[in-house]
All heavy atoms as TSV, in Angstrom:
chain	resi	resn	atom	element	x	y	z
A	1	MET	N	N	27.988	-3.979	-99.994
A	1	MET	CA	C	27.291	-3.072	-99.118
A	1	MET	C	C	27.544	-3.438	-97.647
A	1	MET	O	O	27.863	-2.563	-96.838
A	1	MET	CB	C	25.794	-3.100	-99.428
A	1	MET	CG	C	24.962	-2.326	-98.439
A	1	MET	SD	S	23.211	-2.241	-98.819
A	1	MET	CE	C	22.651	-3.819	-98.274
A	2	TYR	N	N	27.402	-4.725	-97.287
A	2	TYR	CA	C	27.592	-5.141	-95.902
A	2	TYR	C	C	29.060	-5.050	-95.486
A	2	TYR	O	O	29.375	-4.677	-94.362
A	2	TYR	CB	C	27.068	-6.562	-95.681
A	2	TYR	CG	C	25.570	-6.652	-95.818
A	2	TYR	CD1	C	24.991	-7.337	-96.877
A	2	TYR	CD2	C	24.740	-6.033	-94.888
A	2	TYR	CE1	C	23.613	-7.405	-97.008
A	2	TYR	CE2	C	23.365	-6.094	-95.012
A	2	TYR	CZ	C	22.805	-6.786	-96.069
A	2	TYR	OH	O	21.449	-6.840	-96.191
A	3	ARG	N	N	29.934	-5.388	-96.413
A	3	ARG	CA	C	31.362	-5.299	-96.114
A	3	ARG	C	C	31.766	-3.847	-95.843
A	3	ARG	O	O	32.511	-3.565	-94.904
A	3	ARG	CB	C	32.182	-5.879	-97.254
A	3	ARG	CG	C	33.674	-5.860	-96.963
A	3	ARG	CD	C	34.479	-6.507	-98.083
A	3	ARG	NE	N	35.860	-6.552	-97.743
A	3	ARG	CZ	C	36.446	-7.478	-96.990
A	3	ARG	NH1	N	35.729	-8.455	-96.499
A	3	ARG	NH2	N	37.732	-7.434	-96.720
A	4	ASP	N	N	31.271	-2.926	-96.650
A	4	ASP	CA	C	31.571	-1.508	-96.437
A	4	ASP	C	C	31.070	-1.045	-95.073
A	4	ASP	O	O	31.755	-0.307	-94.360
A	4	ASP	CB	C	30.949	-0.642	-97.533
A	4	ASP	CG	C	31.622	-0.831	-98.881
A	4	ASP	OD1	O	32.774	-1.316	-98.917
A	4	ASP	OD2	O	30.990	-0.484	-99.898
A	5	GLY	N	N	29.884	-1.473	-94.715
A	5	GLY	CA	C	29.335	-1.120	-93.401
A	5	GLY	C	C	30.180	-1.685	-92.275
A	5	GLY	O	O	30.456	-0.998	-91.294
A	6	ALA	N	N	30.593	-2.944	-92.414
A	6	ALA	CA	C	31.444	-3.571	-91.397
A	6	ALA	C	C	32.768	-2.826	-91.263
A	6	ALA	O	O	33.253	-2.590	-90.155
A	6	ALA	CB	C	31.684	-5.035	-91.739
A	7	GLU	N	N	33.347	-2.445	-92.389
A	7	GLU	CA	C	34.612	-1.702	-92.359
A	7	GLU	C	C	34.444	-0.354	-91.659
A	7	GLU	O	O	35.300	0.041	-90.854
A	7	GLU	CB	C	35.158	-1.508	-93.764
A	7	GLU	CG	C	35.697	-2.778	-94.370
A	7	GLU	CD	C	36.128	-2.620	-95.824
A	7	GLU	OE1	O	35.913	-1.538	-96.421
A	7	GLU	OE2	O	36.667	-3.590	-96.367
A	8	ARG	N	N	33.357	0.328	-91.929
A	8	ARG	CA	C	33.112	1.623	-91.282
A	8	ARG	C	C	32.922	1.470	-89.768
A	8	ARG	O	O	33.456	2.249	-88.978
A	8	ARG	CB	C	31.898	2.312	-91.899
A	8	ARG	CG	C	32.178	2.935	-93.249
A	8	ARG	CD	C	31.072	3.888	-93.678
A	8	ARG	NE	N	29.730	3.327	-93.566
A	8	ARG	CZ	C	29.119	2.627	-94.520
A	8	ARG	NH1	N	29.706	2.416	-95.673
A	8	ARG	NH2	N	27.905	2.175	-94.332
A	9	ILE	N	N	32.157	0.472	-89.379
A	9	ILE	CA	C	31.912	0.234	-87.956
A	9	ILE	C	C	33.210	-0.112	-87.240
A	9	ILE	O	O	33.524	0.451	-86.182
A	9	ILE	CB	C	30.872	-0.883	-87.753
A	9	ILE	CG1	C	29.490	-0.403	-88.185
A	9	ILE	CG2	C	30.849	-1.368	-86.303
A	9	ILE	CD1	C	28.458	-1.500	-88.305
A	10	LEU	N	N	33.983	-1.033	-87.795
A	10	LEU	CA	C	35.223	-1.452	-87.142
A	10	LEU	C	C	36.263	-0.341	-87.129
A	10	LEU	O	O	37.012	-0.193	-86.158
A	10	LEU	CB	C	35.769	-2.714	-87.800
A	10	LEU	CG	C	34.924	-3.958	-87.538
A	10	LEU	CD1	C	35.399	-5.125	-88.388
A	10	LEU	CD2	C	34.947	-4.321	-86.074
A	11	THR	N	N	36.305	0.457	-88.180
A	11	THR	CA	C	37.216	1.605	-88.196
A	11	THR	C	C	36.839	2.590	-87.099
A	11	THR	O	O	37.697	3.082	-86.353
A	11	THR	CB	C	37.208	2.297	-89.572
A	11	THR	OG1	O	37.688	1.371	-90.549
A	11	THR	CG2	C	38.077	3.532	-89.584
A	12	SER	N	N	35.559	2.863	-86.961
A	12	SER	CA	C	35.093	3.782	-85.926
A	12	SER	C	C	35.404	3.238	-84.531
A	12	SER	O	O	35.891	3.968	-83.662
A	12	SER	CB	C	33.595	4.017	-86.068
A	12	SER	OG	O	33.122	4.851	-85.054
A	13	LEU	N	N	35.126	1.964	-84.294
A	13	LEU	CA	C	35.430	1.359	-82.996
A	13	LEU	C	C	36.920	1.442	-82.687
A	13	LEU	O	O	37.326	1.777	-81.573
A	13	LEU	CB	C	34.984	-0.102	-82.963
A	13	LEU	CG	C	33.503	-0.362	-82.769
A	13	LEU	CD1	C	33.196	-1.840	-82.968
A	13	LEU	CD2	C	33.058	0.098	-81.397
A	14	THR	N	N	37.746	1.134	-83.684
A	14	THR	CA	C	39.190	1.142	-83.490
A	14	THR	C	C	39.700	2.541	-83.187
A	14	THR	O	O	40.493	2.740	-82.260
A	14	THR	CB	C	39.900	0.569	-84.732
A	14	THR	OG1	O	39.422	-0.772	-84.966
A	14	THR	CG2	C	41.403	0.534	-84.545
A	15	GLU	N	N	39.247	3.523	-83.952
A	15	GLU	CA	C	39.736	4.891	-83.769
A	15	GLU	C	C	39.240	5.539	-82.474
A	15	GLU	O	O	39.960	6.318	-81.852
A	15	GLU	CB	C	39.321	5.756	-84.962
A	15	GLU	CG	C	40.049	5.401	-86.240
A	15	GLU	CD	C	39.524	6.152	-87.453
A	15	GLU	OE1	O	38.492	6.862	-87.336
A	15	GLU	OE2	O	40.135	6.015	-88.517
A	16	ARG	N	N	38.021	5.224	-82.068
A	16	ARG	CA	C	37.416	5.912	-80.924
A	16	ARG	C	C	37.495	5.158	-79.606
A	16	ARG	O	O	37.504	5.776	-78.542
A	16	ARG	CB	C	35.954	6.216	-81.221
A	16	ARG	CG	C	35.770	7.139	-82.383
A	16	ARG	CD	C	34.324	7.324	-82.709
A	16	ARG	NE	N	34.181	8.116	-83.923
A	16	ARG	CZ	C	33.051	8.586	-84.353
A	16	ARG	NH1	N	31.943	8.355	-83.687
A	16	ARG	NH2	N	33.002	9.291	-85.464
A	17	TYR	N	N	37.483	3.827	-79.649
A	17	TYR	CA	C	37.325	3.064	-78.414
A	17	TYR	C	C	38.367	1.986	-78.155
A	17	TYR	O	O	38.360	1.391	-77.080
A	17	TYR	CB	C	35.933	2.408	-78.382
A	17	TYR	CG	C	34.822	3.410	-78.438
A	17	TYR	CD1	C	34.125	3.637	-79.614
A	17	TYR	CD2	C	34.483	4.160	-77.317
A	17	TYR	CE1	C	33.107	4.578	-79.674
A	17	TYR	CE2	C	33.472	5.095	-77.360
A	17	TYR	CZ	C	32.790	5.299	-78.546
A	17	TYR	OH	O	31.793	6.234	-78.591
A	18	ALA	N	N	39.237	1.694	-79.094
A	18	ALA	CA	C	40.188	0.597	-78.904
A	18	ALA	C	C	41.499	1.097	-78.316
A	18	ALA	O	O	41.973	2.180	-78.650
A	18	ALA	CB	C	40.451	-0.114	-80.223
A	19	SER	N	N	42.051	0.300	-77.428
A	19	SER	CA	C	43.360	0.545	-76.843
A	19	SER	C	C	44.101	-0.786	-76.838
A	19	SER	O	O	43.553	-1.804	-76.413
A	19	SER	CB	C	43.234	1.055	-75.413
A	19	SER	OG	O	42.543	2.269	-75.370
A	20	PHE	N	N	45.333	-0.766	-77.295
A	20	PHE	CA	C	46.106	-1.995	-77.386
A	20	PHE	C	C	47.369	-1.877	-76.545
A	20	PHE	O	O	47.932	-0.802	-76.405
A	20	PHE	CB	C	46.492	-2.267	-78.841
A	20	PHE	CG	C	45.319	-2.370	-79.760
A	20	PHE	CD1	C	44.906	-1.269	-80.500
A	20	PHE	CD2	C	44.599	-3.537	-79.872
A	20	PHE	CE1	C	43.815	-1.342	-81.351
A	20	PHE	CE2	C	43.506	-3.629	-80.715
A	20	PHE	CZ	C	43.111	-2.529	-81.457
A	21	GLY	N	N	47.798	-2.978	-75.991
A	21	GLY	CA	C	49.039	-2.997	-75.235
A	21	GLY	C	C	48.970	-3.980	-74.088
A	21	GLY	O	O	47.884	-4.328	-73.612
A	22	PRO	N	N	50.137	-4.437	-73.627
A	22	PRO	CA	C	50.165	-5.447	-72.566
A	22	PRO	C	C	49.639	-4.942	-71.221
A	22	PRO	O	O	49.235	-5.734	-70.371
A	22	PRO	CB	C	51.644	-5.826	-72.475
A	22	PRO	CG	C	52.379	-4.673	-73.057
A	22	PRO	CD	C	51.465	-4.059	-74.081
A	23	GLU	N	N	49.619	-3.640	-71.018
A	23	GLU	CA	C	49.144	-3.099	-69.747
A	23	GLU	C	C	47.615	-3.013	-69.683
A	23	GLU	O	O	47.046	-2.726	-68.632
A	23	GLU	CB	C	49.750	-1.712	-69.481
A	23	GLU	CG	C	49.249	-0.605	-70.385
A	23	GLU	CD	C	49.800	-0.587	-71.814
A	23	GLU	OE1	O	50.717	-1.345	-72.122
A	23	GLU	OE2	O	49.275	0.203	-72.621
A	24	ARG	N	N	46.945	-3.251	-70.803
A	24	ARG	CA	C	45.480	-3.146	-70.865
A	24	ARG	C	C	44.837	-4.475	-70.500
A	24	ARG	O	O	45.324	-5.529	-70.869
A	24	ARG	CB	C	45.018	-2.752	-72.275
A	24	ARG	CG	C	45.687	-1.515	-72.860
A	24	ARG	CD	C	45.439	-0.274	-72.094
A	24	ARG	NE	N	44.074	0.157	-72.248
A	24	ARG	CZ	C	43.590	1.239	-71.679
A	24	ARG	NH1	N	44.349	1.999	-70.966
A	24	ARG	NH2	N	42.349	1.559	-71.841
A	25	GLU	N	N	43.714	-4.422	-69.806
A	25	GLU	CA	C	42.950	-5.626	-69.485
A	25	GLU	C	C	41.835	-5.870	-70.499
A	25	GLU	O	O	41.133	-6.870	-70.421
A	25	GLU	CB	C	42.359	-5.517	-68.086
A	25	GLU	CG	C	43.406	-5.501	-66.997
A	25	GLU	CD	C	42.785	-5.444	-65.618
A	25	GLU	OE1	O	41.547	-5.476	-65.500
A	25	GLU	OE2	O	43.559	-5.365	-64.660
A	26	TYR	N	N	41.649	-4.946	-71.407
A	26	TYR	CA	C	40.587	-5.049	-72.399
A	26	TYR	C	C	41.041	-4.323	-73.653
A	26	TYR	O	O	42.012	-3.580	-73.643
A	26	TYR	CB	C	39.289	-4.429	-71.866
A	26	TYR	CG	C	39.497	-3.043	-71.283
A	26	TYR	CD1	C	39.540	-1.929	-72.120
A	26	TYR	CD2	C	39.674	-2.850	-69.927
A	26	TYR	CE1	C	39.757	-0.655	-71.607
A	26	TYR	CE2	C	39.890	-1.583	-69.402
A	26	TYR	CZ	C	39.930	-0.494	-70.257
A	26	TYR	OH	O	40.142	0.758	-69.757
A	27	ILE	N	N	40.300	-4.539	-74.749
A	27	ILE	CA	C	40.593	-3.850	-76.007
A	27	ILE	C	C	39.672	-2.647	-76.152
A	27	ILE	O	O	40.128	-1.534	-76.358
A	27	ILE	CB	C	40.433	-4.792	-77.219
A	27	ILE	CG1	C	41.429	-5.946	-77.124
A	27	ILE	CG2	C	40.612	-4.028	-78.529
A	27	ILE	CD1	C	41.200	-7.035	-78.149
A	28	LEU	N	N	38.368	-2.885	-76.064
A	28	LEU	CA	C	37.396	-1.799	-76.222
A	28	LEU	C	C	37.018	-1.215	-74.869
A	28	LEU	O	O	36.691	-1.941	-73.938
A	28	LEU	CB	C	36.132	-2.311	-76.923
A	28	LEU	CG	C	36.297	-2.806	-78.350
A	28	LEU	CD1	C	34.971	-3.353	-78.867
A	28	LEU	CD2	C	36.809	-1.709	-79.256
A	29	ARG	N	N	37.057	0.100	-74.771
A	29	ARG	CA	C	36.658	0.762	-73.532
A	29	ARG	C	C	35.253	1.353	-73.701
A	29	ARG	O	O	34.733	1.433	-74.801
A	29	ARG	CB	C	37.659	1.842	-73.158
A	29	ARG	CG	C	37.782	2.958	-74.153
A	29	ARG	CD	C	38.873	3.950	-73.759
A	29	ARG	NE	N	38.960	5.022	-74.718
A	29	ARG	CZ	C	39.592	4.955	-75.874
A	29	ARG	NH1	N	40.203	3.840	-76.222
A	29	ARG	NH2	N	39.610	5.975	-76.699
A	30	GLU	N	N	34.666	1.733	-72.621
A	30	GLU	CA	C	33.359	2.391	-72.580
A	30	GLU	C	C	32.207	1.490	-73.017
A	30	GLU	O	O	31.222	1.952	-73.590
A	30	GLU	CB	C	33.377	3.696	-73.387
A	30	GLU	CG	C	34.366	4.707	-72.849
A	30	GLU	CD	C	34.317	6.036	-73.577
A	30	GLU	OE1	O	33.222	6.436	-74.012
A	30	GLU	OE2	O	35.379	6.666	-73.702
A	31	GLY	N	N	32.316	0.194	-72.743
A	31	GLY	CA	C	31.210	-0.722	-73.006
A	31	GLY	C	C	30.155	-0.614	-71.921
A	31	GLY	O	O	30.406	-0.116	-70.827
A	32	THR	N	N	28.954	-1.066	-72.206
A	32	THR	CA	C	27.866	-1.046	-71.224
A	32	THR	C	C	27.224	-2.426	-71.176
A	32	THR	O	O	26.797	-2.953	-72.197
A	32	THR	CB	C	26.817	0.014	-71.588
A	32	THR	OG1	O	27.460	1.293	-71.579
A	32	THR	CG2	C	25.672	0.020	-70.595
A	33	GLY	N	N	27.169	-2.987	-69.970
A	33	GLY	CA	C	26.606	-4.318	-69.794
A	33	GLY	C	C	25.098	-4.321	-69.607
A	33	GLY	O	O	24.385	-5.056	-70.263
A	34	HIS	N	N	24.594	-3.490	-68.693
A	34	HIS	CA	C	23.155	-3.487	-68.393
A	34	HIS	C	C	22.762	-2.100	-67.893
A	34	HIS	O	O	22.690	-1.832	-66.699
A	34	HIS	CB	C	22.861	-4.540	-67.341
A	34	HIS	CG	C	21.402	-4.816	-67.095
A	34	HIS	ND1	N	20.376	-4.094	-67.652
A	34	HIS	CD2	C	20.805	-5.759	-66.344
A	34	HIS	CE1	C	19.219	-4.566	-67.246
A	34	HIS	NE2	N	19.456	-5.583	-66.433
A	35	LYS	N	N	22.494	-1.216	-68.828
A	35	LYS	CA	C	22.210	0.187	-68.488
A	35	LYS	C	C	20.967	0.361	-67.612
A	35	LYS	O	O	21.005	1.132	-66.658
A	35	LYS	CB	C	22.097	1.030	-69.754
A	35	LYS	CG	C	22.001	2.506	-69.423
A	35	LYS	CD	C	22.223	3.365	-70.609
A	35	LYS	CE	C	22.018	4.795	-70.245
A	35	LYS	NZ	N	23.195	5.601	-70.363
A	36	PRO	N	N	19.836	-0.323	-67.887
A	36	PRO	CA	C	18.660	-0.115	-67.036
A	36	PRO	C	C	18.926	-0.429	-65.563
A	36	PRO	O	O	18.376	0.219	-64.677
A	36	PRO	CB	C	17.617	-1.065	-67.615
A	36	PRO	CG	C	18.007	-1.236	-69.033
A	36	PRO	CD	C	19.511	-1.197	-69.028
A	37	ALA	N	N	19.792	-1.406	-65.300
A	37	ALA	CA	C	20.110	-1.766	-63.916
A	37	ALA	C	C	21.290	-0.964	-63.376
A	37	ALA	O	O	21.652	-1.107	-62.210
A	37	ALA	CB	C	20.412	-3.250	-63.826
A	38	GLY	N	N	21.898	-0.147	-64.235
A	38	GLY	CA	C	23.043	0.643	-63.807
A	38	GLY	C	C	24.290	-0.190	-63.556
A	38	GLY	O	O	25.134	0.177	-62.760
A	39	GLN	N	N	24.409	-1.319	-64.245
A	39	GLN	CA	C	25.542	-2.218	-64.041
A	39	GLN	C	C	26.498	-2.176	-65.223
A	39	GLN	O	O	26.069	-2.163	-66.371
A	39	GLN	CB	C	25.061	-3.656	-63.851
A	39	GLN	CG	C	24.153	-3.835	-62.652
A	39	GLN	CD	C	23.536	-5.211	-62.606
A	39	GLN	OE1	O	23.455	-5.895	-63.619
A	39	GLN	NE2	N	23.087	-5.610	-61.431
A	40	ASN	N	N	27.779	-2.198	-64.914
A	40	ASN	CA	C	28.822	-2.240	-65.946
A	40	ASN	C	C	28.660	-1.129	-66.976
A	40	ASN	O	O	28.510	-1.382	-68.168
A	40	ASN	CB	C	28.842	-3.614	-66.633
A	40	ASN	CG	C	29.180	-4.721	-65.679
A	40	ASN	OD1	O	30.026	-4.543	-64.810
A	40	ASN	ND2	N	28.533	-5.849	-65.817
A	41	ILE	N	N	28.712	0.092	-66.521
A	41	ILE	CA	C	28.575	1.257	-67.382
A	41	ILE	C	C	29.983	1.810	-67.676
A	41	ILE	O	O	30.758	2.052	-66.753
A	41	ILE	CB	C	27.710	2.351	-66.727
A	41	ILE	CG1	C	26.362	1.790	-66.261
A	41	ILE	CG2	C	27.520	3.537	-67.670
A	41	ILE	CD1	C	25.453	1.289	-67.340
A	42	ASN	N	N	30.288	2.021	-68.958
A	42	ASN	CA	C	31.584	2.574	-69.397
A	42	ASN	C	C	32.773	1.774	-68.876
A	42	ASN	O	O	33.688	2.314	-68.258
A	42	ASN	CB	C	31.721	4.048	-68.997
A	42	ASN	CG	C	30.770	4.927	-69.766
A	42	ASN	OD1	O	30.449	4.645	-70.921
A	42	ASN	ND2	N	30.311	5.977	-69.144
A	43	VAL	N	N	32.740	0.488	-69.136
A	43	VAL	CA	C	33.818	-0.416	-68.718
A	43	VAL	C	C	34.244	-1.284	-69.901
A	43	VAL	O	O	33.540	-1.375	-70.911
A	43	VAL	CB	C	33.374	-1.325	-67.549
A	43	VAL	CG1	C	33.048	-0.511	-66.320
A	43	VAL	CG2	C	32.184	-2.187	-67.941
A	44	GLY	N	N	35.374	-1.943	-69.775
A	44	GLY	CA	C	35.773	-2.937	-70.762
A	44	GLY	C	C	35.002	-4.223	-70.507
A	44	GLY	O	O	34.853	-4.652	-69.362
A	45	LEU	N	N	34.480	-4.822	-71.561
A	45	LEU	CA	C	33.697	-6.051	-71.436
A	45	LEU	C	C	34.342	-7.139	-72.285
A	45	LEU	O	O	34.589	-6.935	-73.474
A	45	LEU	CB	C	32.260	-5.830	-71.907
A	45	LEU	CG	C	31.471	-4.771	-71.147
A	45	LEU	CD1	C	30.182	-4.443	-71.879
A	45	LEU	CD2	C	31.188	-5.258	-69.731
A	46	ILE	N	N	34.592	-8.293	-71.689
A	46	ILE	CA	C	35.291	-9.345	-72.406
A	46	ILE	C	C	34.501	-9.813	-73.632
A	46	ILE	O	O	35.071	-10.131	-74.664
A	46	ILE	CB	C	35.647	-10.521	-71.474
A	46	ILE	CG1	C	36.631	-11.436	-72.184
A	46	ILE	CG2	C	34.411	-11.246	-71.011
A	46	ILE	CD1	C	37.436	-12.313	-71.294
A	47	TYR	N	N	33.181	-9.825	-73.545
A	47	TYR	CA	C	32.406	-10.262	-74.705
A	47	TYR	C	C	32.408	-9.202	-75.801
A	47	TYR	O	O	32.311	-9.535	-76.985
A	47	TYR	CB	C	30.985	-10.704	-74.331
A	47	TYR	CG	C	30.197	-9.751	-73.468
A	47	TYR	CD1	C	29.446	-8.737	-74.029
A	47	TYR	CD2	C	30.202	-9.892	-72.082
A	47	TYR	CE1	C	28.703	-7.877	-73.231
A	47	TYR	CE2	C	29.469	-9.039	-71.279
A	47	TYR	CZ	C	28.727	-8.033	-71.863
A	47	TYR	OH	O	27.995	-7.179	-71.074
A	48	GLY	N	N	32.552	-7.934	-75.449
A	48	GLY	CA	C	32.733	-6.903	-76.472
A	48	GLY	C	C	34.037	-7.099	-77.216
A	48	GLY	O	O	34.098	-7.005	-78.448
A	49	ASP	N	N	35.106	-7.411	-76.469
A	49	ASP	CA	C	36.399	-7.690	-77.093
A	49	ASP	C	C	36.321	-8.917	-77.998
A	49	ASP	O	O	36.876	-8.930	-79.089
A	49	ASP	CB	C	37.475	-7.924	-76.027
A	49	ASP	CG	C	37.820	-6.678	-75.253
A	49	ASP	OD1	O	37.388	-5.572	-75.654
A	49	ASP	OD2	O	38.534	-6.809	-74.242
A	50	TYR	N	N	35.627	-9.961	-77.542
A	50	TYR	CA	C	35.496	-11.181	-78.336
A	50	TYR	C	C	34.851	-10.878	-79.689
A	50	TYR	O	O	35.383	-11.263	-80.734
A	50	TYR	CB	C	34.662	-12.237	-77.585
A	50	TYR	CG	C	34.312	-13.400	-78.465
A	50	TYR	CD1	C	35.188	-14.458	-78.620
A	50	TYR	CD2	C	33.111	-13.432	-79.174
A	50	TYR	CE1	C	34.879	-15.518	-79.455
A	50	TYR	CE2	C	32.799	-14.480	-80.002
A	50	TYR	CZ	C	33.679	-15.525	-80.145
A	50	TYR	OH	O	33.371	-16.563	-80.980
A	51	PHE	N	N	33.724	-10.210	-79.676
A	51	PHE	CA	C	33.027	-9.946	-80.930
A	51	PHE	C	C	33.797	-8.968	-81.814
A	51	PHE	O	O	33.739	-9.057	-83.045
A	51	PHE	CB	C	31.594	-9.465	-80.678
A	51	PHE	CG	C	30.703	-10.576	-80.202
A	51	PHE	CD1	C	30.223	-10.588	-78.902
A	51	PHE	CD2	C	30.368	-11.636	-81.035
A	51	PHE	CE1	C	29.414	-11.617	-78.455
A	51	PHE	CE2	C	29.559	-12.675	-80.605
A	51	PHE	CZ	C	29.089	-12.665	-79.308
A	52	TYR	N	N	34.531	-8.055	-81.221
A	52	TYR	CA	C	35.390	-7.144	-81.988
A	52	TYR	C	C	36.472	-7.938	-82.713
A	52	TYR	O	O	36.661	-7.781	-83.923
A	52	TYR	CB	C	36.008	-6.109	-81.041
A	52	TYR	CG	C	37.027	-5.205	-81.677
A	52	TYR	CD1	C	36.636	-4.157	-82.500
A	52	TYR	CD2	C	38.387	-5.385	-81.451
A	52	TYR	CE1	C	37.579	-3.318	-83.079
A	52	TYR	CE2	C	39.328	-4.557	-82.014
A	52	TYR	CZ	C	38.924	-3.526	-82.832
A	52	TYR	OH	O	39.849	-2.703	-83.407
A	53	VAL	N	N	37.180	-8.805	-82.002
A	53	VAL	CA	C	38.239	-9.621	-82.616
A	53	VAL	C	C	37.652	-10.558	-83.664
A	53	VAL	O	O	38.231	-10.750	-84.740
A	53	VAL	CB	C	39.026	-10.394	-81.534
A	53	VAL	CG1	C	39.974	-11.406	-82.158
A	53	VAL	CG2	C	39.783	-9.431	-80.652
A	54	GLU	N	N	36.520	-11.152	-83.377
A	54	GLU	CA	C	35.856	-12.042	-84.340
A	54	GLU	C	C	35.520	-11.282	-85.620
A	54	GLU	O	O	35.757	-11.764	-86.726
A	54	GLU	CB	C	34.578	-12.614	-83.721
A	54	GLU	CG	C	33.761	-13.481	-84.654
A	54	GLU	CD	C	34.058	-14.958	-84.530
A	54	GLU	OE1	O	34.644	-15.377	-83.537
A	54	GLU	OE2	O	33.676	-15.692	-85.462
A	55	ALA	N	N	34.975	-10.085	-85.508
A	55	ALA	CA	C	34.598	-9.296	-86.688
A	55	ALA	C	C	35.823	-8.886	-87.498
A	55	ALA	O	O	35.814	-8.985	-88.728
A	55	ALA	CB	C	33.810	-8.057	-86.255
A	56	VAL	N	N	36.875	-8.442	-86.819
A	56	VAL	CA	C	38.105	-8.063	-87.533
A	56	VAL	C	C	38.683	-9.274	-88.251
A	56	VAL	O	O	39.090	-9.182	-89.414
A	56	VAL	CB	C	39.140	-7.444	-86.560
A	56	VAL	CG1	C	40.493	-7.303	-87.235
A	56	VAL	CG2	C	38.654	-6.094	-86.051
A	57	SER	N	N	38.696	-10.423	-87.586
A	57	SER	CA	C	39.227	-11.653	-88.193
A	57	SER	C	C	38.445	-12.037	-89.442
A	57	SER	O	O	39.022	-12.374	-90.468
A	57	SER	CB	C	39.187	-12.803	-87.188
A	57	SER	OG	O	39.996	-12.523	-86.079
A	58	LYS	N	N	37.137	-11.998	-89.361
A	58	LYS	CA	C	36.311	-12.363	-90.514
A	58	LYS	C	C	36.466	-11.361	-91.652
A	58	LYS	O	O	36.495	-11.741	-92.816
A	58	LYS	CB	C	34.858	-12.510	-90.102
A	58	LYS	CG	C	34.654	-13.755	-89.274
A	58	LYS	CD	C	33.210	-14.057	-89.040
A	58	LYS	CE	C	33.138	-15.362	-88.278
A	58	LYS	NZ	N	31.834	-15.947	-88.239
A	59	LEU	N	N	36.581	-10.092	-91.318
A	59	LEU	CA	C	36.765	-9.072	-92.348
A	59	LEU	C	C	38.089	-9.274	-93.082
A	59	LEU	O	O	38.194	-9.000	-94.271
A	59	LEU	CB	C	36.705	-7.681	-91.716
A	59	LEU	CG	C	36.622	-6.511	-92.676
A	59	LEU	CD1	C	35.350	-6.574	-93.509
A	59	LEU	CD2	C	36.671	-5.200	-91.915
A	60	ARG	N	N	39.087	-9.771	-92.371
A	60	ARG	CA	C	40.399	-10.018	-92.980
A	60	ARG	C	C	40.468	-11.362	-93.694
A	60	ARG	O	O	41.529	-11.746	-94.162
A	60	ARG	CB	C	41.478	-9.925	-91.923
A	60	ARG	CG	C	41.544	-8.543	-91.315
A	60	ARG	CD	C	42.610	-8.431	-90.292
A	60	ARG	NE	N	43.592	-7.477	-90.820
A	60	ARG	CZ	C	44.824	-7.383	-90.407
A	60	ARG	NH1	N	45.277	-8.187	-89.498
A	60	ARG	NH2	N	45.610	-6.471	-90.928
A	61	GLY	N	N	39.344	-12.097	-93.750
A	61	GLY	CA	C	39.297	-13.308	-94.553
A	61	GLY	C	C	39.316	-14.619	-93.804
A	61	GLY	O	O	39.328	-15.672	-94.424
A	62	TRP	N	N	39.313	-14.573	-92.490
A	62	TRP	CA	C	39.307	-15.816	-91.737
A	62	TRP	C	C	37.871	-16.302	-91.651
A	62	TRP	O	O	37.032	-15.672	-91.023
A	62	TRP	CB	C	39.901	-15.609	-90.362
A	62	TRP	CG	C	40.252	-16.877	-89.668
A	62	TRP	CD1	C	40.580	-18.069	-90.237
A	62	TRP	CD2	C	40.322	-17.095	-88.261
A	62	TRP	NE1	N	40.855	-18.998	-89.290
A	62	TRP	CE2	C	40.708	-18.426	-88.066
A	62	TRP	CE3	C	40.107	-16.290	-87.164
A	62	TRP	CZ2	C	40.879	-18.985	-86.803
A	62	TRP	CZ3	C	40.283	-16.839	-85.907
A	62	TRP	CH2	C	40.653	-18.165	-85.736
A	63	GLY	N	N	37.553	-17.444	-92.246
A	63	GLY	CA	C	36.187	-17.929	-92.342
A	63	GLY	C	C	35.695	-18.727	-91.168
A	63	GLY	O	O	34.524	-19.076	-91.099
A	64	ARG	N	N	36.556	-19.031	-90.208
A	64	ARG	CA	C	36.156	-19.851	-89.073
A	64	ARG	C	C	35.843	-18.975	-87.860
A	64	ARG	O	O	36.239	-17.831	-87.793
A	64	ARG	CB	C	37.288	-20.797	-88.689
A	64	ARG	CG	C	37.629	-21.767	-89.764
A	64	ARG	CD	C	38.744	-22.697	-89.388
A	64	ARG	NE	N	39.052	-22.672	-87.965
A	64	ARG	CZ	C	40.096	-23.231	-87.423
A	64	ARG	NH1	N	40.963	-23.850	-88.170
A	64	ARG	NH2	N	40.309	-23.168	-86.119
A	65	SER	N	N	35.161	-19.567	-86.899
A	65	SER	CA	C	34.943	-18.898	-85.629
A	65	SER	C	C	36.210	-19.006	-84.799
A	65	SER	O	O	36.927	-20.007	-84.898
A	65	SER	CB	C	33.784	-19.571	-84.876
A	65	SER	OG	O	33.663	-19.052	-83.577
A	66	ILE	N	N	36.522	-18.013	-83.984
A	66	ILE	CA	C	37.712	-18.102	-83.161
A	66	ILE	C	C	37.488	-18.932	-81.920
A	66	ILE	O	O	38.417	-19.260	-81.207
A	66	ILE	CB	C	38.260	-16.696	-82.770
A	66	ILE	CG1	C	37.247	-15.915	-81.957
A	66	ILE	CG2	C	38.717	-15.943	-83.986
A	66	ILE	CD1	C	37.790	-14.603	-81.427
A	67	PHE	N	N	36.256	-19.313	-81.639
A	67	PHE	CA	C	35.982	-20.147	-80.485
A	67	PHE	C	C	35.869	-21.582	-80.897
A	67	PHE	O	O	35.398	-21.974	-81.878
A	67	PHE	CB	C	34.704	-19.679	-79.794
A	67	PHE	CG	C	34.354	-20.493	-78.591
A	67	PHE	CD1	C	35.231	-20.542	-77.522
A	67	PHE	CD2	C	33.202	-21.208	-78.521
A	67	PHE	CE1	C	34.923	-21.295	-76.402
A	67	PHE	CE2	C	32.876	-21.950	-77.417
A	67	PHE	CZ	C	33.739	-21.995	-76.349
């Protein structure tokens, strides 16, 4: 059940928000850092990329943390 949910979430993120390539400074676009303060709205966030890569790695069978 949890694996299926993780696969659906990561598939959705990849199809809708991920961009790959050497010209990109981030993987996921349209992240939000602090909406109530109006800061970092619809931007790439390094911690969003970190958790995205960590989740994909774990889903593919890597049992360790990447950090």
